ZANU-404475 format. One record per residue (C-alpha): residue number from 0; residue in one letter; x, y, z. Coordinates in Angstrom, 2 decimals. Example, Ala and Ser with C-alpha at 12.3 -4.5 7.8 and 13.67 -1.06 7.14 Angstrom:
<rs>
+-----+---+---------+---------+---------+
:   k : r :       X :       Y :       Z :
+-----+---+---------+---------+---------+
:   0 : a :   12.30 :   -4.50 :    7.80 :
:   1 : s :   13.67 :   -1.06 :    7.14 :
+-----+---+---------+---------+---------+
</rs>
This chain:
<rs>
+-----+---+---------+---------+---------+
:   k : r :       X :       Y :       Z :
+-----+---+---------+---------+---------+
:   0 : l :  -66.24 :   36.94 :  -49.96 :
:   1 : a :  -65.54 :   34.25 :  -52.57 :
:   2 : e :  -62.85 :   36.50 :  -54.07 :
:   3 : l :  -61.43 :   37.76 :  -50.75 :
:   4 : l :  -61.17 :   34.50 :  -48.82 :
:   5 : p :  -58.70 :   32.78 :  -51.18 :
:   6 : r :  -56.38 :   35.81 :  -51.04 :
:   7 : i :  -56.48 :   35.85 :  -47.23 :
:   8 : l :  -55.72 :   32.13 :  -47.03 :
:   9 : e :  -52.91 :   32.38 :  -49.61 :
:  10 : r :  -51.31 :   35.25 :  -47.66 :
:  11 : a :  -51.42 :   32.99 :  -44.60 :
:  12 : g :  -49.44 :   30.37 :  -46.53 :
:  13 : f :  -52.19 :   28.05 :  -47.72 :
:  14 : k :  -52.72 :   26.86 :  -51.27 :
:  15 : v :  -56.29 :   27.47 :  -52.42 :
:  16 : v :  -57.20 :   24.90 :  -55.05 :
:  17 : d :  -60.80 :   25.61 :  -55.99 :
:  18 : v :  -63.57 :   28.08 :  -55.24 :
:  19 : a :  -67.14 :   27.00 :  -56.03 :
:  20 : r :  -69.74 :   29.64 :  -56.86 :
:  21 : s :  -72.74 :   27.35 :  -56.31 :
:  22 : c :  -73.71 :   24.19 :  -54.44 :
:  23 : e :  -73.91 :   22.29 :  -57.71 :
:  24 : e :  -70.39 :   23.39 :  -58.69 :
:  25 : a :  -69.11 :   22.42 :  -55.24 :
:  26 : l :  -70.69 :   18.96 :  -55.37 :
:  27 : v :  -69.16 :   18.29 :  -58.80 :
:  28 : a :  -65.69 :   19.35 :  -57.60 :
:  29 : l :  -66.01 :   17.40 :  -54.35 :
:  30 : s :  -67.03 :   14.27 :  -56.24 :
:  31 : a :  -64.09 :   14.61 :  -58.63 :
:  32 : k :  -61.21 :   14.99 :  -56.17 :
:  33 : n :  -60.12 :   14.86 :  -52.56 :
:  34 : y :  -59.35 :   18.02 :  -50.60 :
:  35 : d :  -57.30 :   18.55 :  -47.45 :
:  36 : v :  -60.03 :   20.79 :  -46.04 :
:  37 : v :  -63.35 :   22.22 :  -47.22 :
:  38 : i :  -64.66 :   25.63 :  -46.14 :
:  39 : s :  -68.34 :   26.33 :  -46.66 :
:  40 : d :  -70.97 :   28.78 :  -45.56 :
:  41 : y :  -73.94 :   27.24 :  -43.80 :
:  42 : c :  -76.70 :   29.21 :  -45.53 :
:  43 : l :  -76.63 :   28.21 :  -49.20 :
:  44 : a :  -79.20 :   28.19 :  -52.00 :
:  45 : g :  -80.88 :   24.79 :  -52.20 :
:  46 : m :  -79.00 :   23.14 :  -49.32 :
:  47 : n :  -76.83 :   24.04 :  -46.37 :
:  48 : g :  -73.21 :   23.56 :  -45.40 :
:  49 : a :  -74.08 :   20.51 :  -43.32 :
:  50 : d :  -75.53 :   18.86 :  -46.45 :
:  51 : i :  -72.26 :   19.45 :  -48.30 :
:  52 : y :  -70.26 :   18.15 :  -45.31 :
:  53 : h :  -72.29 :   14.92 :  -45.33 :
:  54 : h :  -71.92 :   14.59 :  -49.11 :
:  55 : v :  -68.14 :   14.94 :  -48.86 :
:  56 : n :  -67.84 :   12.46 :  -46.01 :
:  57 : s :  -70.40 :    9.92 :  -47.25 :
:  58 : v :  -67.69 :    8.10 :  -49.20 :
:  59 : p :  -66.28 :    5.23 :  -47.10 :
:  60 : c :  -62.76 :    5.91 :  -45.80 :
:  61 : r :  -63.00 :    9.58 :  -46.80 :
:  62 : k :  -62.96 :   11.88 :  -43.80 :
:  63 : t :  -62.36 :   15.41 :  -45.09 :
:  64 : p :  -62.02 :   18.11 :  -42.43 :
:  65 : f :  -64.76 :   20.68 :  -42.89 :
:  66 : i :  -65.09 :   24.26 :  -41.68 :
:  67 : i :  -68.48 :   25.96 :  -41.55 :
:  68 : f :  -67.71 :   29.70 :  -41.97 :
:  69 : t :  -70.99 :   31.52 :  -41.52 :
:  70 : g :  -72.84 :   34.49 :  -40.14 :
:  71 : a :  -75.66 :   32.23 :  -38.94 :
:  72 : d :  -76.14 :   31.98 :  -35.20 :
:  73 : r :  -74.48 :   28.87 :  -33.76 :
:  74 : d :  -77.73 :   27.71 :  -32.18 :
:  75 : k :  -79.41 :   27.80 :  -35.63 :
:  76 : v :  -76.74 :   25.62 :  -37.24 :
:  77 : i :  -77.51 :   21.91 :  -37.06 :
:  78 : l :  -74.39 :   19.78 :  -37.40 :
:  79 : s :  -74.24 :   16.01 :  -37.11 :
:  80 : p :  -70.60 :   14.98 :  -37.29 :
:  81 : v :  -69.66 :   11.96 :  -39.37 :
:  82 : d :  -67.58 :    9.55 :  -37.31 :
:  83 : g :  -63.93 :   10.42 :  -37.85 :
:  84 : a :  -64.53 :   13.59 :  -39.90 :
:  85 : k :  -63.62 :   16.82 :  -38.17 :
:  86 : i :  -66.06 :   19.73 :  -38.38 :
:  87 : i :  -65.36 :   23.20 :  -37.03 :
:  88 : f :  -67.74 :   26.15 :  -36.75 :
:  89 : v :  -66.29 :   29.66 :  -37.31 :
:  90 : h :  -68.65 :   32.62 :  -36.99 :
:  91 : k :  -68.21 :   35.52 :  -39.41 :
:  92 : g :  -67.76 :   38.73 :  -37.48 :
:  93 : t :  -65.05 :   40.55 :  -35.58 :
:  94 : d :  -61.74 :   38.69 :  -35.86 :
:  95 : a :  -63.33 :   36.08 :  -38.15 :
:  96 : f :  -60.39 :   35.77 :  -40.54 :
:  97 : p :  -57.75 :   35.05 :  -37.85 :
:  98 : l :  -60.15 :   32.48 :  -36.35 :
:  99 : l :  -60.64 :   30.91 :  -39.78 :
: 100 : i :  -56.89 :   30.76 :  -40.42 :
: 101 : n :  -56.40 :   29.10 :  -37.01 :
: 102 : a :  -59.14 :   26.58 :  -37.84 :
: 103 : v :  -57.44 :   25.72 :  -41.16 :
: 104 : k :  -54.11 :   25.32 :  -39.34 :
: 105 : e :  -55.78 :   23.07 :  -36.77 :
: 106 : v :  -57.24 :   20.69 :  -39.34 :
: 107 : a :  -54.04 :   20.74 :  -41.40 :
: 108 : e :  -52.03 :   19.70 :  -38.34 :
: 109 : n :  -54.65 :   17.34 :  -36.84 :
: 110 : p :  -57.01 :   16.14 :  -39.59 :
: 111 : a :  -58.58 :   13.23 :  -37.68 :
: 112 : t :  -61.20 :   13.71 :  -34.99 :
: 113 : p :  -59.86 :   12.61 :  -31.59 :
+-----+---+---------+---------+---------+
</rs>
């Protein structure tokens, strides 16, 4: 999926900057620069997508839109939104990629939480 997702997003007109292969790699990249949106699975080795979301948005005045793209059941995913930082849940499954593209468009057009 890490190889396929960037191609799908690029075909939809988005510029994919970085793809992390581990949580550690993601945390280093997220500490080094700002991103317009972050897409993460929820089930990760050593932490979960919500942990990464909170790491990204723990910096004052930094409210990066975040998309959890996962096969985990929605009722098993525990998300505590950071004030002002948008978080969207997209379930992997039938029609997942069009839903993901729509979620990226939504945060690109409306990055702040209402």
